[in-house]
C-alpha positions in Angstrom: 82.3 123.8 87.8 85.4 122.5 87.2 88.3 122.5 89.7 91.1 125.1 89.4 94.6 123.4 88.2 96.3 123.4 91.3 93.2 123.2 94.0 93.0 119.8 96.2 90.7 118.5 93.8 92.7 118.8 90.9 95.7 117.7 92.5 93.6 114.6 93.5 92.2 114.2 90.3 95.8 114.3 88.7 97.2 111.6 91.4 93.9 109.3 90.4 94.9 109.2 86.8 98.2 108.4 87.7 96.8 105.4 89.2 94.9 104.7 86.1 98.2 104.8 84.6 99.9 102.7 86.8 102.8 105.2 86.4 104.6 104.8 89.7 106.9 107.5 88.7 104.3 110.1 88.0 102.8 108.9 91.4 105.8 109.7 92.6 106.2 113.0 91.6 102.8 113.8 93.0 103.9 112.5 96.7 105.2 114.8 99.0 108.8 113.5 100.5 107.0 112.6 103.5 103.9 111.1 101.9 101.8 108.8 103.9 99.5 106.3 102.3 96.7 104.6 104.9 94.8 101.8 103.5 91.2 100.4 104.4 92.5 98.5 107.0 94.3 101.5 108.8 98.0 100.2 108.1 100.4 103.5 107.1 103.0 103.3 104.7 105.3 107.0 105.0 107.4 107.8 102.6 107.5 108.8 99.2 110.6 106.5 97.9 108.6 103.5 99.9 105.4 104.2 98.2 106.9 104.4 94.8 108.3 100.8 95.4 104.7 100.0 96.7 102.9 101.2 93.4 105.1 99.4 91.4 104.9 96.1 93.1 100.8 96.9 93.2 100.8 97.1 89.4 102.8 94.0 89.0 100.1 92.6 91.0 97.0 94.1 89.5 98.4 95.6 86.3 95.0 96.9 85.2 94.1 98.4 88.2 92.2 101.9 87.8 89.7 103.9 89.6 86.6 105.6 88.7 85.9 108.6 90.2 81.8 109.4 90.0 81.9 112.2 92.6 84.4 114.8 94.4 84.3 117.1 97.1 87.1 119.5 98.3 87.4 121.7 101.7 90.5 123.3 102.6 93.2 121.4 101.3 90.9 117.9 101.8 89.6 116.4 98.8 87.3 113.5 98.8 87.0 111.1 95.3 84.1 108.3 95.7 83.8 105.9 92.9 84.9 102.3 92.5 88.1 100.2 92.1 88.7 97.7 89.9 91.2 95.3 88.5 92.3 91.8 87.8 94.9 89.9 90.2 97.7 88.5 88.0 98.3 84.9 87.8 101.6 83.7 86.2 101.7 87.0 84.3 98.0 86.3 83.0 94.7 88.2 83.6 92.0 85.9 83.8 88.5 86.7 83.5 87.8 85.0 86.7 90.3 87.2 88.3 88.8 90.8 87.8 87.1 92.6 91.0 85.4 95.8 91.4 84.4 97.5 94.9 82.7 100.7 95.7 85.2 103.2 97.1 86.4 106.1 98.3 90.0 108.7 98.7 90.5 110.9 101.3 93.7 113.2 99.6 95.6 115.8 102.2 97.2 118.4 99.7 100.3 120.7 100.4 100.9 123.0 97.5 100.4 120.7 94.3 101.3 117.1 96.1 99.4 114.5 98.4 100.4 114.4 101.8 98.2 111.8 102.9 96.1 109.4 100.7 93.9 107.2 102.7 91.8 104.2 100.9 88.6 103.2 101.8 87.2 100.3 100.4 85.9 96.8 101.1 89.2 94.5 100.1 87.7 91.2 100.5 87.2 90.8 96.8 91.0 90.8 96.5 91.9 88.8 99.6 89.3 86.1 98.1 91.2 86.0 94.8 94.9 86.2 97.0 93.7 83.3 99.3 92.5 80.8 96.1 96.0 81.6 94.6 98.0 81.1 97.1 97.0 77.6 97.8 
């Protein structure tokens, strides 16, 4: 059964699609003004404009970042997406095969109307941390 156009699952999938297009402007349109992003370590960034800047910076660092959603569930105004996150850390503007990473991930989206109010990421970011450490030496 497919999600209705404005269901929490559909909004969360639209957000995932904007991530996969590396489109910070489209992501911002899908965020509430008081949007909150919570990463896998519990760090929080609040505000649509702060997150537009955050996504823009992240897409510069990992230009091919994408998420693959393999399952989705929703209850009330919350959608849960399960799958993988993957990308390649850009070094000096180059995407080298040895800088590619992939990790299982889950995302929790709290939806208000047709926008994402809270986007929480649950993923092991150790592959990315190791790449960053290796290239900061």
